[in-house]
Steps between C-alpha positions, in 0.01 A plus 500: 500500500644436149852383434613851406400642833659204676829560321514872563513665842244770540677764709226763495138470395250780447145454389307788348133513429378653172417819680851528636659488155602840371313533169541178306879454496746296698875546486761231576867587518817297515700480822753755363202720396638543145247274320133569540175348368169686502177291466177677401138410432417811305184461278462143631816378331789374711828641391854525630791734414864461593771765562873475577579817691355771285516294180181348363552132421143379434218730403157402652465136390199273534439234758229238510373153403210359307368180647212265423301635796586870503672783311769665711605758238228757546265658757761439769542677833786465748325394824795426735878508510724302727868604499789315656874442458651171389835347594653181382833322496574180316783298357526315167800383300378469139456860402680832491520545878539242779333723767236767462347745745173641360330800650201684361190694578166354394131567474197283464248713308150365512258609232129437441301513179171685475317168538690405814768260376837523680863478401832591664808634323821454690794732425853433634746780453875443562784746429522401129213265450122514502268200478128455505254219488123451528316295759140387461312413821184297515211738444144512632382190690852359479471450123634454240769255628671498160560748222631539150707800421432592135730803458681780670486870455846530659716728291827697479493850356852635461577861416534604133844444345561184705684244297483126538700180500246229437472144364177427310257222591436264215161390378442131592560183307726650236874449420700180513268209568235743635711556813442876547465685717845378601613844651785522252434821315741787430513819712478844350723764672382851590182467291215749534201382692282548194688224310268202456624162617615251236190278518255749644473286815689732738810423701642242735640591841717657617442826314764772531413870458743794470296796620777762500878528548449441872192271519453137412211259571472117473154348490443129577307270730577241762331222702332328209429135566249238399224706658512775240599589143810682392448837335687742270467857388277613212606729218503865582189711468482878558217461751637234734859452409578126554241271654542168678383240247401138569604201279378461144233238450700312245790424740551148621347377167176677600460278810406665832351839586676828420345632822601427861297312756542533876342392818373781724637669689790515258766727365660565163877487449693813564551765226842661556679813388865567584598861477826679522697809400757262347500140387643378833164430672381321184797265484512438879131467572385211715128582480414174319606311816416754772126451455476118489559210734625141447211268402675189633818397669797381299525120497871509414789730498478671154849619453621735232748395244610485133404272220617398153258455216575340163189604320561866432799438270482130421117498468266196490762255371689536824228340698662163516688307769856559377469870448340554840795312652727758338309782658497327837881474472514868399291599807727297727808660340383848588348406835138547395224329694254415226435404137175565318379232258264656263191376296463165329702317769203271560538344155871570420638382836201344672413461864718187558813657361423828669535310830844396387588856396384635833725247674797603285432868581485418871845336474627840373324691779255640245121473503263502201216731418252366238282687252120447472229625275215660690245362249222381495288678266635849519687521171670282240857486637608142410795437735470229763444413769143616447173433689679469841527845663141587413354189669514465882512123500778470231682800650531350850600161370775658290622718782528199726727346238702822465556501875597131495780552241629824660377763249518839669283712268266522203460755221137518384440672169221631268218638720185649355451853641384671815158352567421387854494149359863534398608666820351205683720269291813692598406477864413131481825414330697694771310358791528142378868543416570624855347182634784315334777755565519611140582861384313646204586727210235620253556593130257610233320653799356805672687734738556378851305707757665464841547131443845464653349582834161333447647166377838419652590247227439748220833576321425736217321566174580606148212746423704701252669482166785268608813330389352254255418787269870597492555150351201504267571831308777744440245780562469399866874434530559861402236616751622300788679804655180709468289232669742414778533871589123520527436212740662637817252790475186301429471121472758427772355759746193272545674172558767248415581490127610180336627654183667178398872540488820683540591426132864413455488382141630766269291362220145357542592151380624176641839534321529863625608610156186513283153669493481857634721628777429625846526883494568548864852449656575214728532737793162643421359148535688433821373829643141395442546248780487817719270732312243221468366344816396141536587251776584211265704655221534348154847502349488415133856370466581218256819295445569698187463829681738387776777448248483876404500652855804650667600426858324805648169406327525146622571621851192726488288212375607288799377770734169604342287625793132413548360617832511847646451675832462848356456693175585858409444696184818681396447657154318443177214587265248235370608330178833694493714385792468362852735485796369295797677415828403182693641356822564127474314307764770238557809711514363844598706664225363771275495432125425768244388414148484747214367452149472729201227418250590770247743518210702787662739501801349645811721686751353551843598551863369237736406586860599191695460599860494139618855456364650835605863466580507129426714287274303339215561286195399685181410274205511697176544427128764617261456619146494137379214429748715273712420495868781622724525582868692728734498595868401859571403704800173691514533864613398595854201669350396177327528653151640312199521619140437212260458426132231266376587385143231472237301180561751436776526470874696522820501329836632630828554248786575589855838345581423307820 
């Protein structure tokens, strides 16, 4: 019995022979019977279609694999179907919900090619999520015992007039120091499906589709580890819509196969689609974690927290002993648990003085996190330390030293793509780090795919156009609101998002007076601690920024939350505005964060049922963009009229 079947409880099982199947179709519905999937083998092609009530979500879309021993895309017949229900409960503290109860209906659909090769497609259908994956058994005479998956026919055909919110995949080995794909491309909002991606290489997950005024769908994948490659979506074609695409051969500097190899019997990762009549199921989905299991036990208690980080504003020149002492002192002043020391520390501070710095941090009840280059031979990123994280012997030796001096985490940067070779590196780093009780953040990296649950020392990933770009160019500073109002509906739905800082500097410079300004308000930035989810939250506060903050802003900084027990979507529209409620794990209080990414004030009525009739603290901004607060009472119906200023924000805190 495979790990998926062990994890899920089969409540009812029915086995049908081919003769018992009505025609060549099999239907699987959600427990609430609103979401349905129909699988068919018409004309020898395996397809599936999806409906939400009477609304068509996916038109008949292809299923199938091409392998090095058989073609499972044509001449297929459904030969048996096993249906069952699944039920699962689990706890975890590093994502959007501390406890999840997952219930779904499922079917194992076995198909056979005309020459007798066999494959099973498993569909799992929950109330707002569907997932499917392929399993290849050993074939005739118990062979082959291994296979290479060359491509997938898996596709997503949405109805005409569907619009998209997508981030393009880059072609490999381009950009700064040949570091792309770095998963840092710009989203387009409400674009037609026929628009071609920027590089012609398709799109990175998650992919958000607006089907109609009352239908949304989010496409992604989960459960990718070192045993498979990561995938993406192709550009749109009129015949197949969007197709699951494997890595480009040039990724990882051309090293490693773009295909995926597996031992048989073996299964692919899960392809997932989250579907709702509103954006609520999209924002709140737990499907990335519902379908996977921990791969090892935690070797330490990986607590959430907050960290300061000199590099974003002070840049490379700040990676010296004295400046890092200043940021340790700043972390201690605000009660933060960690400080991240960025690249070049190996030459500008050195291992011996880093031991002294770690000791100083410990005296302030602060721990260090250290930056590492993932290279290797993946790209030309020059920052050190290099040639450690890509080498098992050097990596373990370094991690033993990190544990010895009390370093609590590492940030590993500049990965080379989605090949299985690269996925194996992610997993190896995580596994080795856990042996030494070290948490891990990834940057310049791919999307996490269920990793918080699979790897208990995984903290978060960048995998988006993040805060450094706000520093680098005024263009991205102006677009910060647009991007931050996109991520709750896409990037952050899939996993923890280390965007890299609640930015408190009014100007993107060390003196806080020169270069270009930050176009969002301070309260916008503070609200992103709620709208953005990550268990170890970066607070980009500098000594120069502290001098400009009022008492309310300093108070909010001292109480930046990081771990949640629940998440609820309140209001919003991708790239325009987002209002998210989260329940703080430590205090049990509800916090609501709202941000407006547009240049116009937004007035809306929030439905806050969890705060109905309760006293709360409302943090708001005046016309001068100063953060103020007042105590108010939410109506018995839980309704509250609010105003979100242009590029501004609000925070509502339950008064406990």
